[in-house]
C-alpha positions in Angstrom: 9.0 0.6 29.0 10.0 -2.9 28.0 13.6 -4.1 27.5 13.2 -7.9 27.7 14.5 -9.9 24.8 11.2 -11.3 23.7 9.6 -7.9 23.4 12.6 -6.5 21.5 12.6 -9.5 19.1 8.9 -8.9 18.4 9.5 -5.3 17.4 12.6 -6.1 15.3 10.8 -7.3 12.2 8.1 -6.3 9.7 6.9 -8.1 6.6 10.4 -8.0 5.0 11.8 -11.4 5.9 15.5 -10.3 5.5 15.3 -7.2 7.8 16.1 -7.4 11.5 16.6 -4.3 13.6 15.9 -4.7 17.3 15.2 -1.5 19.3 16.9 -1.0 22.6 13.5 -0.4 24.3 9.8 -0.6 23.5 7.4 2.0 24.8 3.6 1.6 24.6 1.9 4.9 25.3 -1.9 5.1 25.6 -2.6 8.8 25.1 -1.2 12.0 23.5 0.3 13.3 26.7 2.3 10.1 27.1 3.6 10.5 23.5 4.5 14.1 24.1 6.5 13.3 27.2 8.4 10.5 25.5 9.3 12.6 22.5 10.4 15.5 24.6 12.7 13.2 26.6 14.1 11.4 23.6 14.7 14.7 21.8 16.6 16.1 24.8 19.0 13.2 24.8 19.0 12.6 21.0 17.5 9.1 21.3 16.2 7.7 18.0 12.4 7.0 18.0 10.7 4.7 15.5 6.9 4.7 15.6 5.3 1.3 15.0 1.9 0.0 14.3 1.1 -3.5 12.9 4.6 -3.7 11.3 3.0 -4.9 8.1 5.1 -2.8 5.8 7.2 -4.1 3.0 10.0 -1.5 2.9 11.3 -1.6 6.5 9.9 1.9 7.2 8.8 1.0 10.7 12.0 -0.7 11.9 14.5 0.8 14.4 17.5 0.8 12.1 19.5 2.8 14.6 18.2 1.1 17.7 16.8 3.5 20.3 13.1 3.4 21.2 10.3 1.7 19.3 7.1 3.5 20.1 4.2 1.0 19.6 0.8 2.6 19.0 -1.2 -0.6 19.7 -3.1 1.0 22.6 -4.3 3.8 20.3 -7.1 1.6 19.0 -10.3 3.5 19.5 -12.9 4.9 17.1 -13.6 8.1 19.0 -16.5 9.7 17.2 -18.6 9.0 14.1 -20.2 12.2 12.7 -22.9 10.9 10.5 -24.2 14.4 9.6 -20.8 15.7 8.3 -19.6 12.3 7.0 -16.5 12.3 9.2 -14.9 10.0 11.7 -12.3 10.7 14.5 -10.0 7.7 15.1 -6.8 6.8 16.7 -3.9 5.5 14.6 -4.0 1.9 16.0 -7.5 1.1 14.6 -7.4 -1.8 12.1 -8.5 -0.6 8.7 -11.1 -3.4 8.1 -12.6 -3.0 11.5 -13.2 0.7 10.9 -14.7 -0.1 7.5 -17.1 -2.7 9.0 -18.3 -0.3 11.7 -18.9 2.4 9.2 -20.7 0.2 6.7 -23.3 -0.7 9.4 -24.1 3.0 9.4 -24.2 3.3 5.7 -20.9 5.1 5.6 -17.8 4.3 3.5 -14.1 4.7 4.0 -12.8 3.4 0.6 -9.0 3.0 0.9 -8.5 -0.8 1.4 -4.9 -2.0 1.2 -4.4 -5.8 0.7 -3.5 -6.0 4.4 -6.6 -4.2 5.6 -7.5 -7.1 8.0 -4.4 -6.3 10.1 -2.9 -3.0 9.0 -3.6 0.1 11.1 -5.0 3.4 9.9 -1.9 5.1 11.2 0.3 2.9 9.0 -2.0 3.6 6.0 -1.4 7.3 6.6 2.3 6.9 7.0 2.6 5.3 3.5 -0.4 7.0 1.9 -1.8 3.5 1.3 -4.1 2.7 -1.7 -5.5 -0.7 -2.5 -7.8 -2.1 -5.1 -10.5 0.6 -4.9 -8.2 3.6 -5.2 -8.7 3.6 -9.0 -12.2 5.1 -8.5 -12.1 6.5 -5.0 -8.5 7.7 -4.5 -5.8 6.9 -1.9 -5.6 7.6 1.8 -4.4 11.2 1.4 -7.8 12.0 -0.3 -9.7 11.2 2.9 -7.5 12.7 5.6 -8.9 16.1 6.8 -7.0 16.8 9.9 -4.3 15.2 12.1 -3.3 15.6 15.7 0.5 15.2 15.8 3.3 15.3 18.3 6.4 17.0 17.0 9.9 15.5 17.8 10.3 18.1 20.6 7.1 17.0 22.3 4.8 19.9 21.1 1.3 18.9 20.2 -0.7 20.5 17.3 -3.4 19.9 14.8 -2.4 20.2 11.1 -5.6 21.4 9.5 -9.3 21.7 10.0 -12.4 19.5 10.0 -13.7 21.1 6.8 -13.9 19.9 3.2 -12.1 23.0 1.9 -9.1 24.7 3.4 -6.8 27.0 1.5 -5.1 28.5 4.6 -1.3 28.3 4.2 0.8 25.2 3.5 -1.1 21.9 3.7 0.6 20.2 6.6 -2.0 17.4 6.7 -1.1 16.3 3.2 2.6 16.6 4.0 2.4 14.3 7.0 0.3 11.8 5.1 2.9 9.7 3.3 5.9 10.9 5.3 6.5 7.4 6.8 6.8 8.6 10.4 9.8 10.8 9.7 8.2 14.1 10.6 5.8 13.7 13.5 3.9 11.1 15.5 0.2 11.0 14.6 -2.1 10.5 17.6 -5.6 11.4 16.2 -7.1 11.4 12.7 -10.1 13.0 11.2 -11.2 11.1 8.0 -13.7 12.2 5.3 -16.3 9.6 4.5 -18.8 9.0 1.7 -22.1 7.1 1.5 -21.7 3.4 1.1 -22.5 2.1 -2.4 -25.1 -0.7 -1.9 -24.5 -2.6 -5.1 -21.5 -4.1 -6.8 -20.8 -6.5 -9.7 -17.6 -8.5 -10.2 -16.2 -9.7 -13.5 -13.4 -12.1 -14.2 -11.6 -12.0 -17.5 -8.9 -14.5 -18.6 -6.2 -13.5 -21.1 -4.0 -15.7 -23.3 -1.4 -12.9 -23.3 -0.5 -11.0 -20.2 0.3 -7.9 -22.2 -3.2 -7.9 -23.6 -4.6 -7.7 -20.1 -2.5 -4.6 -19.6 -3.5 -3.1 -23.0 -7.2 -3.3 -22.3 -7.1 -1.0 -19.3 -6.9 2.4 -21.1 -9.8 1.4 -23.5 -12.1 0.5 -20.5 -11.8 4.1 -19.2 -12.5 5.5 -22.7 -16.1 4.1 -22.4 -16.7 6.5 -19.5 -17.0 3.7 -17.0 -14.8 4.0 -13.9 -14.5 0.6 -12.3 -14.3 0.5 -8.5 -11.5 -2.0 -8.9 -9.4 -3.3 -11.8 -6.9 -5.9 -10.5 -4.3 -7.9 -12.4 -2.6 -11.3 -11.6 -0.3 -13.2 -13.9 -0.1 -17.0 -14.0 2.8 -17.3 -11.6 0.9 -15.2 -9.0 -2.3 -17.2 -9.5 -0.5 -20.4 -8.9 1.1 -19.2 -5.7 -2.2 -17.7 -4.4 -4.1 -20.9 -5.2 -1.6 -23.0 -3.3 -1.7 -20.6 -0.3 -5.5 -20.3 -0.1 -5.9 -24.0 -0.8 -8.4 -23.7 -3.6 -9.4 -21.5 -6.5 -12.9 -20.3 -7.4 -12.0 -20.7 -11.1 -10.1 -23.3 -13.0 -7.5 -21.6 -15.3 -6.2 -23.7 -18.2 -2.5 -23.5 -19.2 -3.5 -21.4 -22.2 -4.0 -18.3 -20.1 -1.2 -16.1 -18.9 -3.2 -13.6 -16.8 -6.5 -12.6 -15.3 -8.3 -9.3 -14.5 -10.8 -8.8 -11.7 -13.1 -5.9 -12.7 -15.6 -4.5 -10.2 -18.2 -1.8 -10.6 -20.2 -0.4 -7.8 -22.9 2.3 -7.2 -26.5 3.0 -6.3 -28.3 1.6 -9.3 -28.0 -2.1 -10.2 -29.4 -1.6 -13.8 -26.7 1.0 -14.5 -24.0 -1.3 -13.2 -25.2 -4.0 -15.6 -24.9 -1.5 -18.4 -21.4 -0.6 -17.3 -20.4 -4.3 -17.4 -21.8 -4.6 -20.9 -19.6 -1.7 -22.1 -16.6 -3.3 -20.4 -17.4 -6.7 -22.0 -17.5 -5.0 -25.5 -14.0 -3.6 -24.9 -12.7 -7.0 -23.7 -14.0 -8.7 -26.8 -11.7 -6.6 -29.0 -8.6 -8.1 -27.2 -7.2 -11.6 -27.0 -9.5 -12.5 -24.1 -10.7 -16.0 -23.3 -13.4 -16.6 -20.8 -15.4 -13.7 -19.3 -17.5 -14.6 -16.3 -19.5 -13.0 -13.4 -19.4 -13.8 -9.7 -23.0 -15.0 -9.2 -23.2 -14.4 -5.4 -21.4 -13.0 -2.4 -19.6 -16.3 -1.8 -18.0 -16.3 -5.2 -17.0 -12.6 -4.9 -15.4 -13.3 -1.5 -13.5 -16.3 -2.9 -12.1 -14.3 -5.8 -11.1 -11.4 -3.6 -9.6 -13.8 -1.1 -7.4 -15.1 -3.9 -6.3 -11.6 -4.9 -5.8 -10.2 -1.4 -3.6 -13.2 -0.4 -1.4 -13.1 -3.4 1.5 -11.2 -1.9 1.3 -13.2 1.3 1.3 -16.4 -0.7 4.6 -15.5 -2.5 6.2 -14.2 0.8 5.2 -17.5 2.6 5.8 -20.1 -0.1 8.9 -18.9 -1.9 12.4 -19.2 -0.4 13.1 -15.6 -1.1 11.3 -12.6 -2.7 12.5 -9.2 -3.8 9.5 -7.0 -4.4 8.9 -3.6 -6.2 5.9 -1.3 -5.9 5.9 0.7 -9.2 3.5 2.9 -11.1 3.4 4.1 -14.7 0.9 5.8 -16.9 -1.8 3.3 -17.9 -0.8 3.3 -21.6 2.7 2.2 -20.6 1.6 -0.9 -18.8 2.1 -3.4 -21.7 5.6 -2.1 -22.3 6.4 -2.2 -18.6 5.2 -5.8 -18.2 7.1 -6.9 -21.3 10.2 -5.2 -20.1 10.0 -6.8 -16.7 9.7 -10.2 -18.2 12.7 -9.6 -20.5 14.8 -8.4 -17.6 13.9 -11.6 -15.7 14.7 -13.8 -18.6 18.0 -12.1 -19.3 19.1 -12.6 -15.7 17.6 -16.1 -15.3 15.2 -14.9 -12.7 11.6 -15.9 -12.0 9.1 -13.0 -11.7 5.6 -12.6 -10.5 3.4 -9.6 -11.5 0.2 -8.4 -9.8 -1.4 -5.2 -8.8 -3.9 -2.4 -9.1 -3.6 -2.1 -12.9 -6.4 0.4 -13.1 -4.2 3.1 -11.9 -1.0 1.8 -13.4 0.3 0.3 -10.2 1.9 -3.1 -10.6 3.8 -5.0 -7.8 6.7 -7.0 -9.3 8.4 -9.7 -7.3 11.6 -11.5 -8.1 11.3 -15.0 -6.7 13.5 -17.9 -5.8 11.9 -21.4 -5.3 15.2 -22.8 -4.2 17.6 -22.0 -1.3 19.1 -18.6 -2.0 22.6 -18.4 -3.3 24.9 -15.3 -3.4 24.6 -15.3 -7.2 20.8 -15.0 -6.9 21.1 -12.2 -4.5 23.4 -10.2 -6.8 21.2 -10.9 -9.8 18.0 -10.0 -8.0 19.4 -6.6 -7.0 20.6 -6.1 -10.5 17.2 -7.0 -11.8 15.5 -4.6 -9.3 17.7 -1.7 -10.5 17.0 -2.5 -14.2 13.3 -2.6 -13.5 13.4 0.8 -11.8 15.4 2.2 -14.7 12.7 0.9 -17.0 9.9 2.5 -14.9 11.7 5.8 -14.9 12.1 5.7 -18.7 8.3 5.2 -19.0 7.5 8.2 -16.9 6.7 6.2 -13.8 7.6 6.5 -10.1 9.5 4.4 -7.6 6.6 3.7 -5.2 2.9 3.9 -5.6 1.7 3.0 -2.1 4.3 1.1 -0.1 6.6 4.0 0.5 10.4 4.3 0.3 11.4 3.2 3.9 14.7 1.6 4.3 14.8 -0.8 1.3 14.0 1.6 -1.6 16.0 4.6 -0.6 19.1 3.5 -2.6 17.0 4.1 -5.7 15.8 7.6 -5.0 18.6 9.1 -7.0 17.2 7.4 -10.1 14.0 9.4 -9.9 14.9 12.6 -8.1 17.6 15.2 -8.8 19.8 16.5 -6.0 17.9 19.8 -5.7 14.7 17.9 -5.1 16.3 15.7 -2.5 17.8 18.8 -0.8 14.3 20.2 -0.4 13.0 17.0 1.1 15.9 17.0 3.6 15.2 20.6 4.4 11.6 19.7 5.3 12.8 16.9 7.5 15.2 19.2 9.3 12.5 21.8 9.8 10.3 19.3 11.7 13.1 17.3 13.3 16.3 19.3 13.7 18.1 16.6 15.7 17.1 13.8 13.3 15.7 11.5 16.0 12.4 10.5 14.4 12.5 7.3 12.3 16.1 7.9 11.1 17.6 6.2 8.0 14.3 6.2 6.1 13.6 7.7 2.6 17.1 9.2 2.5 20.2 9.2 4.6 
């Protein structure tokens, strides 16, 4: 156990620059038995426990809001077993997502969920928030690949939630319930993930649009062709400028005439079929107010384009004086209306906005940005803008969070999307798992 100031400071922050909640102690268990003993002791004395991984979240979901113990899973960093015959892998929650993907790729296996922070985020954190990423438009989110979990309950009891089988209709699906629960129900100590064969070929297209709404409008028509891109990513001009400054260069020069870009990737086992898919997509793009359409000619160009996209959020977080971010999702056909509405809200309040995201599944990340030192007036207006955006999302049939979770920052807006009877059921589930309320308190709801 650590109680020195330096250690507590390290575990007091995540990727939300304005949040600071130091725990009173940090514990670093190395096996399930350790976790069980810690949870049993904390449960007995009603000590709050907040499970932490890479602390790369954007909603404060892994911060010790009520002090107590921060349980770091950094020593749970092993890939325990790769079952190539059954396309499964057994891992610990502290394994870095990209490391797991690279190890599997060498064996011709694929774990598709790839959040933007895959180079530092942990599998356990991905499970906590049901993370997605660019390739979830074709392959699905984290929840679609979790077969079974070893968990430690708040009272210290250890159990497995499911089975290492592809089908399981035996009672309530606790595995799916834990996935996305943001560490409020149990501590995950082992994970069985479903895998698929690695697709050997991919092609990457870049399309520039004179109107950002046109880039949104094209999405639904691409799917009407029968082609399902492996990625369909959106960045508006503000976002591109931040990302270019952060990375230091851009693989493509974008004239002031263009408001947005789409990155469109297709993958599979047959390169000729992929070229045909790209031709179909190009035909759809030609019907809209599209400018240049180009292809990444080699792996270097592909990596440069993906580097720009994957660093976009970090760029804004690093270069702007302040950022208020939202993680929303709406039906694809509502995307143009959503983007137009966000811009209108920003203009009405005199706020600068940035828009990017996994547009293929209706998931756009909006940021309200300040390039100047923050004033109290800006803080008030940014919160007002955030609430107005969420009202718009709700009116369009969307949802509060697509992949970041609710955590601490988004919980004030839960009542916009859920009626009280719905929230009462969620609280009842929390109480069934954690009667004393010690595990990750003050998250999702009070």
